[in-house]
C-alpha positions in Angstrom: -41.5 -17.5 37.6 -43.8 -14.3 36.2 -43.0 -13.7 32.6 -41.8 -9.7 33.2 -43.7 -6.9 32.0 -43.6 -5.8 28.4 -43.1 -2.4 29.9 -40.0 -3.5 31.5 -39.0 -4.6 28.7 -39.3 -1.3 26.7 -38.1 0.7 29.7 -34.5 -1.9 29.4 -34.9 -0.9 25.7 -34.7 3.3 26.5 -32.1 2.4 29.1 -29.8 0.7 26.4 -30.9 2.9 24.0 -29.7 5.9 26.1 -26.3 3.9 27.1 -25.6 3.7 23.4 -26.2 7.5 22.4 -24.1 8.4 25.2 -21.6 6.8 23.9 -21.2 7.5 20.6 -22.1 11.6 21.2 -18.9 11.1 23.8 -16.9 9.1 21.4 -17.9 12.0 19.0 -16.5 14.7 21.3 -13.5 13.4 22.0 -12.9 13.1 18.8 -13.2 16.0 18.1 -11.1 17.4 20.2 -7.9 15.0 19.6 -7.5 17.0 16.2 -6.9 20.2 18.4 -4.2 18.1 19.4 -0.6 18.7 17.8 -0.1 15.8 16.0 3.1 15.1 17.7 0.9 14.8 21.5 -0.5 11.9 19.3 1.6 9.9 17.2 5.4 9.2 17.4 6.4 9.3 13.7 4.8 10.2 10.4 3.9 6.3 10.1 1.7 6.1 12.6 0.4 9.0 11.6 -0.7 8.0 8.0 0.2 3.9 7.1 -3.1 2.9 6.3 -4.5 -0.1 3.7 -5.6 -0.4 0.5 -8.3 -3.6 0.3 -8.3 -2.7 -3.6 -4.8 -3.0 -4.6 -3.9 -5.4 -1.8 -1.6 -3.7 0.2 -0.4 -1.7 2.4 0.6 2.6 1.4 0.5 6.0 3.6 -2.8 8.2 2.9 -2.9 9.9 -0.9 -1.4 13.6 -0.7 -0.8 14.3 2.7 2.3 17.0 4.3 3.7 15.8 7.8 6.2 17.8 9.9 7.1 16.5 13.1 9.1 16.4 16.0 9.9 12.5 16.5 11.0 11.6 19.7 12.7 8.2 19.3 13.4 5.2 16.7 11.8 2.3 16.8 14.2 0.4 19.8 13.4 2.7 21.9 9.5 2.6 21.7 10.4 -0.8 22.6 12.3 -0.5 25.4 11.7 3.0 26.4 14.5 2.3 29.3 17.2 2.4 26.2 16.3 6.1 25.6 19.3 8.2 27.9 21.6 5.4 26.0 20.4 5.6 23.0 17.6 8.3 22.3 18.3 10.5 19.2 15.1 12.8 18.7 15.0 14.3 15.6 12.8 16.4 13.2 10.7 14.3 10.1 9.6 16.1 7.2 7.2 13.6 5.2 5.1 14.0 2.6 3.2 11.5 0.3 1.9 11.4 -3.8 -1.5 10.4 -4.8 -0.4 7.3 -4.5 0.1 6.7 -1.4 4.3 6.5 -1.2 6.9 9.7 0.2 7.4 11.4 -3.1 7.6 14.9 -3.3 5.1 14.7 -6.5 3.4 12.0 -8.1 5.1 9.8 -10.9 6.6 11.6 -14.1 7.6 9.2 -15.3 11.1 8.7 -13.3 12.8 5.5 -14.4 14.4 4.1 -11.7 11.6 2.3 -9.4 13.2 2.3 -6.3 11.2 -1.3 -4.7 11.2 -2.0 -0.7 9.9 -1.9 3.0 10.5 1.1 5.3 14.5 1.7 4.1 13.0 2.6 0.8 10.4 4.6 2.9 13.1 5.6 4.5 11.5 5.3 8.7 12.5 7.6 10.7 14.6 10.2 8.5 13.7 13.1 6.8 12.6 13.8 3.4 16.1 15.2 2.2 18.0 12.2 2.8 15.6 9.6 1.5 17.9 7.4 -1.1 16.0 8.6 -4.1 16.3 12.4 -3.0 19.7 11.4 -2.9 20.4 9.6 -5.4 18.9 12.8 -7.9 20.6 15.2 -5.6 24.1 13.5 -5.6 24.4 11.3 -9.0 21.9 12.9 -11.1 18.8 10.0 -11.5 15.3 10.3 -11.1 14.1 7.3 -8.9 10.7 7.6 -7.6 9.8 5.2 -4.7 7.3 2.0 -4.1 8.4 1.9 -0.2 6.3 0.1 2.1 6.8 -1.3 5.2 5.8 -5.4 4.3 7.6 -8.2 2.3 8.3 -10.2 -0.5 4.6 -10.9 -1.8 4.0 -7.0 -1.1 6.2 -5.9 -3.3 5.3 -8.1 -6.0 2.3 -6.2 -5.7 3.5 -2.1 -5.4 5.5 -3.3 -8.9 2.2 -5.5 -10.2 -0.4 -2.2 -9.1 2.6 0.3 -10.6 2.7 -1.2 -14.3 -0.9 -1.4 -14.0 -1.4 2.4 -14.0 1.6 3.6 -15.6 2.9 1.0 -18.3 6.1 1.4 -19.6 9.9 0.6 -19.5 11.1 2.3 -16.1 13.5 -0.5 -14.2 12.6 -2.5 -11.0 15.9 -2.1 -8.0 14.3 -4.2 -5.5 15.8 -4.0 -1.5 15.6 -6.6 0.6 16.3 -6.2 4.4 18.0 -9.5 6.2 16.0 -8.8 8.8 12.1 -9.8 8.0 12.2 -10.8 4.3 13.8 -14.0 4.7 10.8 -15.1 6.4 12.1 -18.9 7.7 9.1 -21.7 5.2 6.1 -22.8 7.4 4.8 -25.8 8.0 3.7 -27.6 5.2 0.3 -28.6 7.9 0.5 -24.8 8.4 -0.2 -22.9 4.9 -3.5 -21.4 5.2 -4.9 -23.1 2.0 -4.8 -20.4 -0.5 -8.3 -18.2 -0.2 -10.8 -16.8 -3.3 -10.1 -13.5 -3.6 -12.5 -10.6 -2.2 -15.4 -10.0 -4.2 -16.9 -5.8 -4.2 -18.8 -6.4 -1.1 -15.6 -7.8 1.0 -13.7 -4.7 -0.5 -16.2 -2.2 0.7 -17.5 -4.5 3.9 -13.5 -3.9 4.7 -13.2 0.4 3.4 -16.1 0.8 5.4 -14.1 -0.8 8.7 -11.3 0.9 8.0 -13.2 3.9 7.9 -13.4 3.3 11.8 -9.9 2.7 12.2 -8.7 6.8 10.9 -10.8 7.7 13.3 -8.3 9.6 15.7 -10.0 7.7 18.7 -9.9 4.5 17.5 -6.1 5.2 16.7 -4.8 6.4 20.2 -7.3 3.8 22.1 -5.1 1.4 19.7 -2.1 3.0 20.5 -2.8 3.2 24.5 -4.1 -0.5 24.5 -1.0 -1.6 23.3 1.2 0.5 26.0 -0.6 -0.7 28.6 -0.4 -4.5 27.6 3.6 -4.3 26.6 3.6 -2.7 30.8 1.3 -5.9 31.9 3.1 -8.6 30.1 6.8 -7.4 29.6 8.7 -10.0 27.1 11.0 -12.6 29.4 13.8 -11.4 27.6 15.4 -7.8 26.2 13.2 -7.0 22.8 16.6 -4.2 22.6 20.5 -5.5 22.9 22.6 -2.2 24.0 26.2 -2.7 22.8 29.7 -0.5 23.7 31.3 0.9 20.1 34.9 -0.3 21.0 36.9 2.2 20.9 34.9 5.7 21.2 34.2 6.0 24.7 30.1 6.3 24.9 28.5 5.4 22.5 26.3 2.9 22.8 24.0 1.3 19.7 20.8 -0.3 20.2 20.3 -3.8 17.8 16.9 -5.6 18.0 17.1 -8.9 19.8 15.2 -10.7 17.2 17.4 -9.3 14.6 21.1 -10.7 16.3 19.2 -14.1 15.7 18.4 -14.1 12.3 21.9 -12.2 11.5 23.5 -15.6 13.4 21.6 -18.2 11.3 24.0 -20.5 9.6 21.9 -21.4 7.3 18.8 -20.4 5.2 16.7 -22.1 2.4 12.9 -20.2 1.5 11.6 -22.9 -0.4 10.7 -22.9 -4.0 8.2 -19.7 -3.0 10.4 -16.8 -2.7 12.5 -17.2 -6.4 8.5 -17.9 -7.8 7.8 -15.1 -5.6 10.7 -13.0 -7.7 10.3 -14.7 -11.1 6.2 -13.2 -10.6 8.3 -9.7 -11.5 11.5 -11.2 -12.8 11.5 -9.1 -16.2 10.3 -5.9 -14.7 13.7 -6.1 -12.2 17.4 -4.4 -13.6 19.0 -4.9 -9.9 18.1 -6.6 -6.5 20.6 -5.2 -3.7 20.5 -6.6 -0.2 20.4 -4.0 3.1 22.2 -5.9 6.3 20.7 -5.5 9.5 22.3 -3.2 11.4 24.0 -5.6 13.9 26.4 -7.4 10.8 26.9 -3.8 9.6 28.1 -2.9 13.4 29.6 -6.5 14.5 33.6 -6.4 14.1 33.6 -2.4 15.9 31.4 -4.0 18.6 32.7 -4.5 22.4 31.1 -7.6 23.9 30.6 -10.0 20.6 33.4 -12.1 19.8 36.1 -12.2 17.2 34.1 -15.0 15.7 32.8 -14.4 11.4 29.4 -14.1 10.7 27.1 -16.4 8.6 26.4 -14.8 5.7 23.4 -17.5 4.4 20.7 -14.8 4.0 22.6 -14.0 1.3 24.0 -16.6 -0.1 20.7 -17.7 -0.7 19.6 -14.4 -2.5 22.3 -15.2 -4.7 21.3 -18.5 -5.6 17.6 -17.2 -6.5 18.7 -14.1 -8.2 21.3 -16.0 -10.7 18.5 -18.4 -11.3 16.9 -16.0 -12.2 19.6 -14.3 -14.2 19.3 -10.8 -12.3 22.0 -9.4 -11.1 22.6 -8.8 -7.2 24.1 -6.8 -5.0 25.5 -7.5 -1.0 25.3 -3.7 0.7 27.0 -5.0 3.3 31.0 -4.6 2.5 29.9 -1.2 1.2 28.6 -0.1 4.3 31.1 -1.7 6.8 33.6 0.6 5.0 31.5 3.6 5.7 31.5 2.9 8.7 34.6 2.3 8.8 35.5 5.8 7.7 33.3 7.4 9.9 33.3 6.5 13.2 35.7 8.8 14.6 33.5 12.1 13.9 31.3 9.8 16.5 29.3 9.6 13.2 26.8 6.2 11.9 24.8 4.9 8.3 22.3 4.4 10.7 20.1 5.5 14.1 21.1 4.9 17.3 17.8 4.1 18.5 16.2 2.4 15.1 17.0 -0.8 12.8 17.2 1.9 9.9 19.9 3.2 8.1 20.2 6.9 8.2 21.4 9.9 5.5 25.0 8.3 6.0 23.8 4.8 4.8 21.4 5.7 2.3 23.7 7.5 0.5 25.7 4.4 0.6 23.3 2.9 -1.5 22.9 6.0 -3.6 26.9 5.6 -4.6 26.6 2.2 -4.9 23.3 2.0 -7.8 25.3 4.8 -10.0 28.1 2.6 -9.9 25.7 -0.8 -10.7 24.2 1.5 -13.2 27.2 2.3 -15.1 28.1 -1.3 -15.2 25.1 -2.1 -17.2 
């Protein structure tokens, strides 16, 4: 068989180079064009628009010093199942501001004595900047607080706190919020636990930051979102991810619930192992209090049609209370106050959680603000 002629190899190389150059040029043109589209056309929420990862700090955060105003067409539950939109869709306009450290605050840290630490409940997912827990604490209770909130789990919150105090040494009080839905994962079997890898070197960090710069491109973000939408349509799950229930005695008032969180709420037992209290122990000397945020289903279970009268188990709270007591940290369950306020608001058709989202709204955050005020007065 004859060997390919050198001229043929050169022609093939030129063709591939031309193709690569054409794709690069098309990508650059598309990237420029996408910047002319309104943010609401490209993103469903400010979180999708601004979320990033800081490889030097080892945790997620938002792009710093950003000011966004966005029409949010629906919450995270409708995003998972568009068929629920007619029943529970709740469009709103959201203002979203971040500080120099990439957390959702109106301005940089200015010696606030309270730090609110947690996931998207503290970051105020789905809600307006003026309704944040920190904003309501100041407006209604006269307490100045700084948000250290971004979606994550307990190990992430520990890093938020440790990174904060490295940058801002002081005696600020940490109030940690743990959400029942995703902050109490089942421990992995010992065989499935990956060995702890060595910390990233400076070269590793530079490499990951370089890769991250590509993920910040609009072409990548839009393509990634489109890929997931198409995959979801092509391969829908065997079971519904979103459950819709009617509120008893309130006409057509429907609420959406994440099916996964229903299963979590019905757990009869929970043991997070020794790793859970060990993580808490890393910041125990900074902790003033821990607040248990129940799932939306736990809060509204007594008010729903098609639900049995059986009492829900409270396995996660029992485990957390025991772990907190061992560390000598005060712990508060927000379930009762949220249920009480939910019962009071229902006759007016108001809720403490968004109908179409797993997160609390301004009324739910107002409950937490009052509980924090009373908690601090009892110190």
